[in-house]
Short mmCIF file of the C-alpha atoms (twelve columns), coordinates in Angstrom:
data_MODEL
# 
_entry.id   MODEL 
# 
loop_
_atom_site.group_PDB 
_atom_site.id 
_atom_site.type_symbol 
_atom_site.label_atom_id 
_atom_site.label_alt_id 
_atom_site.label_comp_id 
_atom_site.label_asym_id 
_atom_site.label_seq_id 
_atom_site.Cartn_x 
_atom_site.Cartn_y 
_atom_site.Cartn_z 
_atom_site.pdbx_PDB_model_num 
ATOM 1   C CA . MET A 1   -0.461  33.331 -27.177 1 
ATOM 2   C CA . SER A 2   -1.085  32.801 -23.160 1 
ATOM 3   C CA . SER A 3   1.027   32.554 -20.667 1 
ATOM 4   C CA . PRO A 4   3.776   30.218 -20.403 1 
ATOM 5   C CA . SER A 5   3.261   29.032 -16.642 1 
ATOM 6   C CA . THR A 6   -0.605  29.391 -16.851 1 
ATOM 7   C CA . PRO A 7   -1.937  29.192 -20.101 1 
ATOM 8   C CA . SER A 8   -5.945  28.613 -19.171 1 
ATOM 9   C CA . ILE A 9   -6.077  31.245 -16.910 1 
ATOM 10  C CA . GLU A 10  -6.460  34.578 -16.671 1 
ATOM 11  C CA . ARG A 11  -4.813  37.067 -15.404 1 
ATOM 12  C CA . SER A 12  -7.816  38.337 -13.118 1 
ATOM 13  C CA . SER A 13  -8.253  34.916 -11.748 1 
ATOM 14  C CA . LEU A 14  -4.443  34.697 -11.384 1 
ATOM 15  C CA . ALA A 15  -3.969  38.033 -9.140  1 
ATOM 16  C CA . ARG A 16  -7.126  36.455 -6.863  1 
ATOM 17  C CA . GLY A 17  -5.378  33.270 -6.723  1 
ATOM 18  C CA . TYR A 18  -2.125  34.765 -5.190  1 
ATOM 19  C CA . THR A 19  -4.076  36.646 -2.970  1 
ATOM 20  C CA . ILE A 20  -6.003  33.673 -2.203  1 
ATOM 21  C CA . ALA A 21  -2.736  31.384 -2.053  1 
ATOM 22  C CA . LEU A 22  -0.723  34.142 0.877   1 
ATOM 23  C CA . ILE A 23  -3.948  34.115 3.101   1 
ATOM 24  C CA . SER A 24  -3.757  30.629 2.980   1 
ATOM 25  C CA . ALA A 25  -0.271  30.828 3.958   1 
ATOM 26  C CA . ALA A 26  -0.289  33.341 6.295   1 
ATOM 27  C CA . ILE A 27  -3.318  31.400 8.440   1 
ATOM 28  C CA . LEU A 28  -1.439  28.014 7.917   1 
ATOM 29  C CA . SER A 29  1.010   29.709 10.043  1 
ATOM 30  C CA . THR A 30  -1.053  29.598 13.186  1 
ATOM 31  C CA . THR A 31  -1.505  25.981 13.526  1 
ATOM 32  C CA . ALA A 32  2.186   25.153 15.392  1 
ATOM 33  C CA . ILE A 33  0.897   27.768 17.619  1 
ATOM 34  C CA . PHE A 34  -2.301  25.473 18.673  1 
ATOM 35  C CA . ILE A 35  -0.306  21.785 18.128  1 
ATOM 36  C CA . ARG A 36  2.629   23.297 19.928  1 
ATOM 37  C CA . TYR A 37  0.113   24.478 23.119  1 
ATOM 38  C CA . LEU A 38  -1.734  21.149 23.210  1 
ATOM 39  C CA . THR A 39  1.502   18.894 22.450  1 
ATOM 40  C CA . GLU A 40  3.156   20.237 25.609  1 
ATOM 41  C CA . THR A 41  1.216   21.432 28.121  1 
ATOM 42  C CA . TYR A 42  -1.864  18.163 27.716  1 
ATOM 43  C CA . ARG A 43  1.021   15.910 26.454  1 
ATOM 44  C CA . LEU A 44  -1.828  14.700 23.516  1 
ATOM 45  C CA . PRO A 45  -0.557  12.384 21.733  1 
ATOM 46  C CA . ALA A 46  0.457   13.223 17.999  1 
ATOM 47  C CA . LEU A 47  -1.168  11.196 15.958  1 
ATOM 48  C CA . VAL A 48  -4.424  10.994 18.844  1 
ATOM 49  C CA . LEU A 49  -4.745  14.889 18.009  1 
ATOM 50  C CA . ALA A 50  -4.669  14.501 14.297  1 
ATOM 51  C CA . PHE A 51  -7.662  12.635 14.383  1 
ATOM 52  C CA . TRP A 52  -9.794  14.541 16.844  1 
ATOM 53  C CA . ARG A 53  -8.445  18.009 14.488  1 
ATOM 54  C CA . GLU A 54  -9.818  15.958 10.919  1 
ATOM 55  C CA . VAL A 55  -12.887 14.703 13.342  1 
ATOM 56  C CA . PHE A 56  -13.940 18.497 14.406  1 
ATOM 57  C CA . VAL A 57  -12.737 20.354 10.479  1 
ATOM 58  C CA . ALA A 58  -15.621 17.929 9.446   1 
ATOM 59  C CA . LEU A 59  -17.865 18.330 11.748  1 
ATOM 60  C CA . SER A 60  -17.259 22.414 11.661  1 
ATOM 61  C CA . LEU A 61  -17.767 22.616 8.712   1 
ATOM 62  C CA . LEU A 62  -21.279 20.125 8.754   1 
ATOM 63  C CA . ILE A 63  -22.282 22.807 11.112  1 
ATOM 64  C CA . ALA A 64  -21.187 26.071 8.819   1 
ATOM 65  C CA . LEU A 65  -23.022 24.919 5.751   1 
ATOM 66  C CA . ALA A 66  -26.230 24.113 7.869   1 
ATOM 67  C CA . ALA A 67  -25.994 26.983 9.384   1 
ATOM 68  C CA . LEU A 68  -25.511 28.653 6.145   1 
ATOM 69  C CA . GLY A 69  -28.342 26.656 4.158   1 
ATOM 70  C CA . ALA A 70  -25.631 25.363 2.049   1 
ATOM 71  C CA . LEU A 71  -25.733 21.622 2.824   1 
ATOM 72  C CA . PRO A 72  -26.377 20.998 -1.075  1 
ATOM 73  C CA . LEU A 73  -22.478 21.770 -1.669  1 
ATOM 74  C CA . LEU A 74  -21.940 18.224 0.030   1 
ATOM 75  C CA . ARG A 75  -23.671 16.712 -2.588  1 
ATOM 76  C CA . VAL A 76  -21.313 14.508 -5.098  1 
ATOM 77  C CA . GLU A 77  -22.069 12.172 -8.070  1 
ATOM 78  C CA . ARG A 78  -21.320 9.257  -7.122  1 
ATOM 79  C CA . ARG A 79  -18.737 8.397  -9.509  1 
ATOM 80  C CA . HIS A 80  -16.854 11.098 -7.919  1 
ATOM 81  C CA . LEU A 81  -16.622 9.262  -3.783  1 
ATOM 82  C CA . PRO A 82  -13.925 6.727  -4.894  1 
ATOM 83  C CA . TYR A 83  -11.349 9.657  -6.032  1 
ATOM 84  C CA . LEU A 84  -12.648 11.660 -2.727  1 
ATOM 85  C CA . PHE A 85  -11.913 8.249  -0.360  1 
ATOM 86  C CA . GLY A 86  -8.464  8.113  -2.078  1 
ATOM 87  C CA . TYR A 87  -7.958  12.083 -1.439  1 
ATOM 88  C CA . GLY A 88  -8.560  11.249 2.219   1 
ATOM 89  C CA . PHE A 89  -6.833  8.888  2.441   1 
ATOM 90  C CA . VAL A 90  -3.574  10.937 0.438   1 
ATOM 91  C CA . LEU A 91  -4.716  13.766 3.608   1 
ATOM 92  C CA . ALA A 92  -4.005  11.413 6.788   1 
ATOM 93  C CA . ILE A 93  -0.943  9.698  4.832   1 
ATOM 94  C CA . PHE A 94  0.474   13.326 4.684   1 
ATOM 95  C CA . ASN A 95  -0.540  14.183 8.109   1 
ATOM 96  C CA . ALA A 96  0.871   10.755 9.570   1 
ATOM 97  C CA . LEU A 97  4.484   11.631 7.897   1 
ATOM 98  C CA . TRP A 98  4.251   14.813 9.366   1 
ATOM 99  C CA . THR A 99  4.044   14.143 12.239  1 
ATOM 100 C CA . LEU A 100 6.420   10.992 12.452  1 
ATOM 101 C CA . SER A 101 8.982   13.387 10.820  1 
ATOM 102 C CA . VAL A 102 8.698   15.873 13.462  1 
ATOM 103 C CA . SER A 103 8.813   12.599 15.851  1 
ATOM 104 C CA . LEU A 104 11.891  11.835 14.463  1 
ATOM 105 C CA . ASN A 105 13.890  15.272 12.891  1 
ATOM 106 C CA . GLY A 106 12.669  18.415 15.299  1 
ATOM 107 C CA . ALA A 107 10.955  20.803 14.150  1 
ATOM 108 C CA . ALA A 108 13.591  22.863 12.107  1 
ATOM 109 C CA . ILE A 109 14.678  19.951 9.612   1 
ATOM 110 C CA . SER A 110 10.638  18.167 9.618   1 
ATOM 111 C CA . THR A 111 9.555   21.637 8.348   1 
ATOM 112 C CA . VAL A 112 12.255  21.840 5.934   1 
ATOM 113 C CA . LEU A 113 11.938  18.576 4.271   1 
ATOM 114 C CA . ALA A 114 7.765   19.288 3.959   1 
ATOM 115 C CA . TYR A 115 8.575   22.134 2.327   1 
ATOM 116 C CA . SER A 116 10.694  19.667 -0.571  1 
ATOM 117 C CA . SER A 117 7.344   19.330 -1.686  1 
ATOM 118 C CA . GLY A 118 7.456   22.667 -4.175  1 
ATOM 119 C CA . ALA A 119 9.658   20.903 -6.110  1 
ATOM 120 C CA . PHE A 120 7.942   17.253 -5.749  1 
ATOM 121 C CA . THR A 121 4.601   19.322 -7.206  1 
ATOM 122 C CA . ALA A 122 6.020   21.022 -9.684  1 
ATOM 123 C CA . LEU A 123 7.852   17.538 -11.217 1 
ATOM 124 C CA . LEU A 124 5.061   15.729 -10.828 1 
ATOM 125 C CA . GLY A 125 2.910   18.830 -11.969 1 
ATOM 126 C CA . TRP A 126 5.012   18.730 -15.039 1 
ATOM 127 C CA . TRP A 127 4.523   14.895 -15.084 1 
ATOM 128 C CA . LEU A 128 0.734   14.401 -14.537 1 
ATOM 129 C CA . LEU A 129 -0.953  17.622 -15.141 1 
ATOM 130 C CA . HIS A 130 1.341   18.801 -18.432 1 
ATOM 131 C CA . GLU A 131 2.146   21.953 -16.760 1 
ATOM 132 C CA . GLU A 132 5.019   23.993 -17.374 1 
ATOM 133 C CA . PHE A 133 8.208   23.339 -15.820 1 
ATOM 134 C CA . GLY A 134 10.779  25.983 -17.070 1 
ATOM 135 C CA . TRP A 135 13.415  27.573 -15.729 1 
ATOM 136 C CA . VAL A 136 11.352  30.436 -14.421 1 
ATOM 137 C CA . LYS A 137 9.816   27.485 -12.009 1 
ATOM 138 C CA . VAL A 138 13.281  26.084 -11.580 1 
ATOM 139 C CA . VAL A 139 14.927  29.825 -9.545  1 
ATOM 140 C CA . ALA A 140 11.580  29.893 -7.424  1 
ATOM 141 C CA . VAL A 141 11.973  26.418 -6.100  1 
ATOM 142 C CA . MET A 142 15.681  27.345 -5.211  1 
ATOM 143 C CA . LEU A 143 15.275  30.064 -4.055  1 
ATOM 144 C CA . SER A 144 12.514  28.862 -1.580  1 
ATOM 145 C CA . LEU A 145 13.806  26.035 -0.745  1 
ATOM 146 C CA . GLY A 146 16.445  28.119 0.421   1 
ATOM 147 C CA . GLY A 147 14.634  30.240 2.754   1 
ATOM 148 C CA . CYS A 148 12.777  27.718 4.230   1 
ATOM 149 C CA . VAL A 149 16.041  25.857 5.231   1 
ATOM 150 C CA . LEU A 150 17.304  29.456 6.786   1 
ATOM 151 C CA . VAL A 151 14.354  30.288 8.624   1 
ATOM 152 C CA . SER A 152 13.687  26.590 10.038  1 
ATOM 153 C CA . GLY A 153 17.398  26.694 11.321  1 
ATOM 154 C CA . ALA A 154 17.427  23.572 9.669   1 
ATOM 155 C CA . LEU A 155 22.101  24.329 8.596   1 
ATOM 156 C CA . GLY A 156 23.997  21.763 10.659  1 
ATOM 157 C CA . VAL A 157 24.895  18.970 8.756   1 
ATOM 158 C CA . ASN A 158 25.079  16.480 11.107  1 
ATOM 159 C CA . ALA A 159 21.539  16.361 11.868  1 
ATOM 160 C CA . TRP A 160 21.251  15.586 7.725   1 
ATOM 161 C CA . LEU A 161 23.784  12.831 8.438   1 
ATOM 162 C CA . ASP A 162 23.003  10.851 12.042  1 
ATOM 163 C CA . ASN A 163 19.441  10.522 11.127  1 
ATOM 164 C CA . PRO A 164 18.718  8.951  7.834   1 
ATOM 165 C CA . VAL A 165 15.559  7.065  8.546   1 
ATOM 166 C CA . GLY A 166 14.179  10.785 9.729   1 
ATOM 167 C CA . ILE A 167 15.521  11.859 6.336   1 
ATOM 168 C CA . LEU A 168 13.255  9.317  4.421   1 
ATOM 169 C CA . THR A 169 10.033  10.194 6.326   1 
ATOM 170 C CA . GLY A 170 10.446  13.730 6.081   1 
ATOM 171 C CA . LEU A 171 11.493  13.267 2.440   1 
ATOM 172 C CA . LEU A 172 8.082   11.115 1.949   1 
ATOM 173 C CA . SER A 173 5.722   14.021 3.516   1 
ATOM 174 C CA . GLY A 174 6.882   16.596 1.363   1 
ATOM 175 C CA . LEU A 175 5.840   14.096 -1.740  1 
ATOM 176 C CA . GLY A 176 2.747   13.546 0.490   1 
ATOM 177 C CA . TYR A 177 2.160   17.166 0.771   1 
ATOM 178 C CA . ALA A 178 2.501   16.983 -3.171  1 
ATOM 179 C CA . VAL A 179 0.368   14.569 -3.880  1 
ATOM 180 C CA . TYR A 180 -2.558  16.246 -1.580  1 
ATOM 181 C CA . SER A 181 -1.760  19.627 -3.788  1 
ATOM 182 C CA . LEU A 182 -1.963  17.614 -7.050  1 
ATOM 183 C CA . MET A 183 -5.126  16.015 -6.053  1 
ATOM 184 C CA . GLY A 184 -6.528  19.380 -4.758  1 
ATOM 185 C CA . ARG A 185 -5.887  20.586 -8.905  1 
ATOM 186 C CA . SER A 186 -7.179  17.478 -10.397 1 
ATOM 187 C CA . ALA A 187 -10.229 18.117 -7.913  1 
ATOM 188 C CA . SER A 188 -11.298 22.021 -8.867  1 
ATOM 189 C CA . LEU A 189 -10.619 20.386 -12.933 1 
ATOM 190 C CA . ARG A 190 -13.057 18.022 -11.683 1 
ATOM 191 C CA . GLY A 191 -15.548 20.603 -11.463 1 
ATOM 192 C CA . LEU A 192 -15.797 19.612 -7.588  1 
ATOM 193 C CA . ASN A 193 -16.996 22.251 -4.907  1 
ATOM 194 C CA . THR A 194 -13.765 23.221 -2.162  1 
ATOM 195 C CA . TRP A 195 -15.857 22.731 0.891   1 
ATOM 196 C CA . GLY A 196 -17.582 20.120 0.258   1 
ATOM 197 C CA . THR A 197 -14.636 18.038 -0.563  1 
ATOM 198 C CA . LEU A 198 -13.072 19.025 2.208   1 
ATOM 199 C CA . PHE A 199 -15.976 17.845 4.104   1 
ATOM 200 C CA . TYR A 200 -15.097 13.995 2.499   1 
ATOM 201 C CA . ILE A 201 -11.664 14.441 2.606   1 
ATOM 202 C CA . PHE A 202 -11.598 15.352 6.397   1 
ATOM 203 C CA . GLY A 203 -14.216 12.768 6.995   1 
ATOM 204 C CA . PHE A 204 -12.650 9.995  4.936   1 
ATOM 205 C CA . ALA A 205 -9.368  10.897 7.036   1 
ATOM 206 C CA . ALA A 206 -10.754 10.908 10.233  1 
ATOM 207 C CA . VAL A 207 -11.618 7.138  9.602   1 
ATOM 208 C CA . PHE A 208 -8.101  6.092  8.242   1 
ATOM 209 C CA . MET A 209 -6.686  7.948  11.321  1 
ATOM 210 C CA . LEU A 210 -9.164  6.261  13.637  1 
ATOM 211 C CA . ALA A 211 -7.932  3.184  12.534  1 
ATOM 212 C CA . VAL A 212 -4.488  3.860  12.279  1 
ATOM 213 C CA . ASN A 213 -4.831  4.837  16.487  1 
ATOM 214 C CA . LEU A 214 -6.496  1.489  17.081  1 
ATOM 215 C CA . LEU A 215 -4.527  -0.837 14.929  1 
ATOM 216 C CA . GLY A 216 -1.112  1.096  15.859  1 
ATOM 217 C CA . GLY A 217 -1.592  -0.490 19.761  1 
ATOM 218 C CA . GLY A 218 0.826   2.230  21.313  1 
ATOM 219 C CA . MET A 219 3.711   0.610  19.074  1 
ATOM 220 C CA . LEU A 220 4.017   3.476  16.192  1 
ATOM 221 C CA . PRO A 221 4.793   7.044  17.709  1 
ATOM 222 C CA . GLY A 222 2.518   9.287  18.528  1 
ATOM 223 C CA . THR A 223 -0.148  6.586  19.044  1 
ATOM 224 C CA . VAL A 224 -2.306  5.077  22.093  1 
ATOM 225 C CA . SER A 225 -2.076  1.729  23.187  1 
ATOM 226 C CA . GLU A 226 -5.543  1.512  24.225  1 
ATOM 227 C CA . PRO A 227 -9.445  2.878  22.347  1 
ATOM 228 C CA . ALA A 228 -9.902  4.907  26.106  1 
ATOM 229 C CA . GLY A 229 -6.416  7.023  25.111  1 
ATOM 230 C CA . LEU A 230 -8.179  8.771  22.365  1 
ATOM 231 C CA . LEU A 231 -10.000 10.686 25.099  1 
ATOM 232 C CA . TRP A 232 -7.001  11.395 26.699  1 
ATOM 233 C CA . LEU A 233 -8.071  15.174 27.446  1 
ATOM 234 C CA . GLY A 234 -10.481 13.932 29.527  1 
ATOM 235 C CA . ASN A 235 -12.296 16.599 31.355  1 
ATOM 236 C CA . ALA A 236 -10.144 19.461 30.689  1 
ATOM 237 C CA . VAL A 237 -12.409 21.782 29.031  1 
ATOM 238 C CA . LEU A 238 -9.889  23.769 27.749  1 
ATOM 239 C CA . GLY A 239 -8.108  21.900 26.034  1 
ATOM 240 C CA . TRP A 240 -11.310 20.426 23.869  1 
ATOM 241 C CA . GLY A 241 -11.762 23.939 23.140  1 
ATOM 242 C CA . ILE A 242 -8.117  24.594 21.915  1 
ATOM 243 C CA . LEU A 243 -8.258  21.618 19.502  1 
ATOM 244 C CA . LEU A 244 -11.859 22.352 17.933  1 
ATOM 245 C CA . LEU A 245 -10.555 26.277 17.860  1 
ATOM 246 C CA . LEU A 246 -7.189  24.633 16.137  1 
ATOM 247 C CA . ALA A 247 -9.977  22.798 13.176  1 
ATOM 248 C CA . ALA A 248 -11.985 25.349 13.384  1 
ATOM 249 C CA . GLY A 249 -9.382  28.000 12.606  1 
ATOM 250 C CA . PRO A 250 -6.217  27.135 11.145  1 
ATOM 251 C CA . THR A 251 -7.022  24.195 9.920   1 
ATOM 252 C CA . LEU A 252 -10.455 24.762 7.910   1 
ATOM 253 C CA . ALA A 253 -9.960  27.829 6.964   1 
ATOM 254 C CA . GLY A 254 -6.359  27.919 6.307   1 
ATOM 255 C CA . TYR A 255 -6.630  24.262 4.236   1 
ATOM 256 C CA . GLY A 256 -10.012 25.906 2.122   1 
ATOM 257 C CA . THR A 257 -8.330  28.778 1.216   1 
ATOM 258 C CA . TYR A 258 -5.708  26.828 -0.063  1 
ATOM 259 C CA . ASN A 259 -7.602  24.390 -2.041  1 
ATOM 260 C CA . LEU A 260 -9.714  27.451 -3.302  1 
ATOM 261 C CA . SER A 261 -6.221  29.191 -4.779  1 
ATOM 262 C CA . LEU A 262 -5.854  25.266 -6.221  1 
ATOM 263 C CA . SER A 263 -9.033  26.131 -8.990  1 
ATOM 264 C CA . LEU A 264 -6.709  29.615 -9.307  1 
ATOM 265 C CA . LEU A 265 -3.253  28.513 -10.301 1 
ATOM 266 C CA . PRO A 266 -1.220  25.529 -10.878 1 
ATOM 267 C CA . SER A 267 -0.395  23.414 -8.384  1 
ATOM 268 C CA . SER A 268 3.350   24.048 -8.496  1 
ATOM 269 C CA . VAL A 269 2.701   27.696 -8.219  1 
ATOM 270 C CA . ALA A 270 -0.273  27.610 -4.793  1 
ATOM 271 C CA . ASN A 271 2.366   24.864 -3.067  1 
ATOM 272 C CA . LEU A 272 5.616   27.739 -4.030  1 
ATOM 273 C CA . ILE A 273 3.412   30.346 -2.134  1 
ATOM 274 C CA . LEU A 274 2.856   28.179 0.492   1 
ATOM 275 C CA . THR A 275 6.627   28.116 1.163   1 
ATOM 276 C CA . LEU A 276 5.963   31.622 2.676   1 
ATOM 277 C CA . GLU A 277 4.403   29.630 5.856   1 
ATOM 278 C CA . PRO A 278 7.650   28.884 7.811   1 
ATOM 279 C CA . ALA A 279 8.675   32.563 7.459   1 
ATOM 280 C CA . PHE A 280 4.978   33.927 8.837   1 
ATOM 281 C CA . THR A 281 4.971   31.298 11.961  1 
ATOM 282 C CA . ALA A 282 8.269   32.709 12.927  1 
ATOM 283 C CA . LEU A 283 7.358   36.407 12.777  1 
ATOM 284 C CA . ILE A 284 3.901   34.710 14.754  1 
ATOM 285 C CA . ALA A 285 6.152   33.224 17.345  1 
ATOM 286 C CA . TYR A 286 8.660   36.634 17.706  1 
ATOM 287 C CA . LEU A 287 4.413   38.746 18.462  1 
ATOM 288 C CA . LEU A 288 2.889   36.011 20.463  1 
ATOM 289 C CA . LEU A 289 5.687   34.095 21.609  1 
ATOM 290 C CA . HIS A 290 8.548   36.710 21.992  1 
ATOM 291 C CA . GLU A 291 11.003  34.322 20.098  1 
ATOM 292 C CA . ARG A 292 13.977  36.802 18.807  1 
ATOM 293 C CA . LEU A 293 13.773  36.510 14.826  1 
ATOM 294 C CA . THR A 294 17.787  35.668 13.943  1 
ATOM 295 C CA . LEU A 295 19.691  37.487 11.173  1 
ATOM 296 C CA . THR A 296 19.605  34.826 9.779   1 
ATOM 297 C CA . GLN A 297 15.152  33.672 10.185  1 
ATOM 298 C CA . VAL A 298 15.452  37.127 8.577   1 
ATOM 299 C CA . GLU A 299 17.079  36.460 5.616   1 
ATOM 300 C CA . GLY A 300 15.473  33.295 4.718   1 
ATOM 301 C CA . GLY A 301 12.549  34.644 5.286   1 
ATOM 302 C CA . LEU A 302 13.131  37.767 2.998   1 
ATOM 303 C CA . LEU A 303 15.068  34.861 0.248   1 
ATOM 304 C CA . THR A 304 11.603  32.654 0.252   1 
ATOM 305 C CA . MET A 305 8.930   35.911 0.022   1 
ATOM 306 C CA . ALA A 306 11.973  36.587 -3.261  1 
ATOM 307 C CA . GLY A 307 11.098  33.290 -5.072  1 
ATOM 308 C CA . VAL A 308 7.341   33.810 -5.100  1 
ATOM 309 C CA . ALA A 309 7.679   37.962 -5.559  1 
ATOM 310 C CA . PHE A 310 10.066  36.333 -8.571  1 
ATOM 311 C CA . LEU A 311 7.578   34.092 -9.681  1 
ATOM 312 C CA . ARG A 312 4.465   36.644 -9.926  1 
ATOM 313 C CA . LEU A 313 6.477   39.785 -11.416 1 
ATOM 314 C CA . TYR A 314 7.540   36.859 -14.306 1 
ATOM 315 C CA . GLU A 315 4.056   35.998 -14.754 1 
ATOM 316 C CA . GLY A 316 2.606   39.102 -14.688 1 
ATOM 317 C CA . ARG A 317 4.879   40.588 -17.669 1 
ATOM 318 C CA . GLU A 318 3.957   37.772 -19.507 1 
ATOM 319 C CA . GLY A 319 0.388   38.223 -19.118 1 
ATOM 320 C CA . ARG A 320 0.781   41.935 -20.199 1 
ATOM 321 C CA . ALA A 321 2.774   40.665 -23.214 1 
ATOM 322 C CA . SER A 322 0.127   38.417 -23.816 1 
ATOM 323 C CA . LYS A 323 -3.001  40.980 -23.984 1 
ATOM 324 C CA . ARG A 324 -0.911  43.170 -26.309 1 
# 
């Protein structure tokens, strides 16, 4: 009899999956540092930033694969292209919703709402991919979300009641993140290579984000009023360099390791582990930006990690029982 939470995953793959997912959370947690620098220093519109980020991710991956002689990884069967096109669309929608949520709610509440994806992923994984959703995952979801609330500081009730449109946008961003996770899991089940998948979905997402910026005409938050605005950074060499570093570093490496973890873990488990990202972000902000961690943030980080640890210990125990 195999583990109830991971019926088709061996213990060794489970351990590798947890390690890779934790690395992914740590890498992705640096994203906010880069974005904060670009938006505050250069006033770069959010959706313009998202467009160039996706362009540079696809280009960086193409160059890296060419340098490693691994361009054959980009070959996919024609029957998979519609799926990758839809996957790229989901990625673009998620990025747009998350960015709009930040503009409507601020960083704290938008982060909490985005990490409602843990609950959405567990529910959708149970519904669409027939993944187990027992009491263990329920407890892990509650601990992880509770930790996210504490780490981000979103404890003020008025902030949730005074902005229903912003809250809805934030919840939709969490749903978008959950769908992205499920499609990543589905891509691995289809046998699609992680890095080839990333190239196509970021390429397609860049096309979608270009359309949003051109058709938005400055009416949508974070877009520009004319095509020339896409070159917002102009001759700011450092700004372009930071943007390229954002794409090639935390975005490419973070999404790459996350998608790789989805080939080893159920999507709900991988997404729960990624809820450690706010705790990592708080720690990085303390070390690099000298932002002090409050006692509440420390407690939230411990609560989130407790949710992941609880899930891991339970599955490890079940795996040992199965082996016996």
